[in-house]
C-alpha positions, 0 to 999 in steps of 0.5 A: 610727887608721892604715891599712897603706898610708900613704895618708890615709883620709877614713873613718879621719879621720872615725872619729878625729874622732868618737872624739876628740869623745866622749873630749873630751866625756867628759873635760869632763863627768867633769873628767878633763883627760887624757881631754879633751886626748887627745880634742882631739888625736885629733879634730885628728889626724882632721881632719888625716888627712881634709884630707890625703886630700882633697888626695891625691884632688884631686892624683890627679884633676888629670890627668883634669881637665886632659885634660877641659879640653883636650878642651873647648877643642878642641871649642870650636874644632871645634864638636863633642864628638867631633871627627867633624862 
């Protein structure tokens, strides 16, 4: 599954993983190797998309985390949380 924005989606990744698992299981049960391998590939693609979405979210939040860390260090020197003692 692909969304329109080229941004990885955790939801779409999970959907692909679940559909892939179903296809893989049905392929195993029915002896259809093509369906089983398609399911394996779709599940793998879903895992990759979910990981990419997690990395994207992490990178987007780095500035906020850095700002919070700097404020924490400053507060440790000033002894306050707002800078107004």
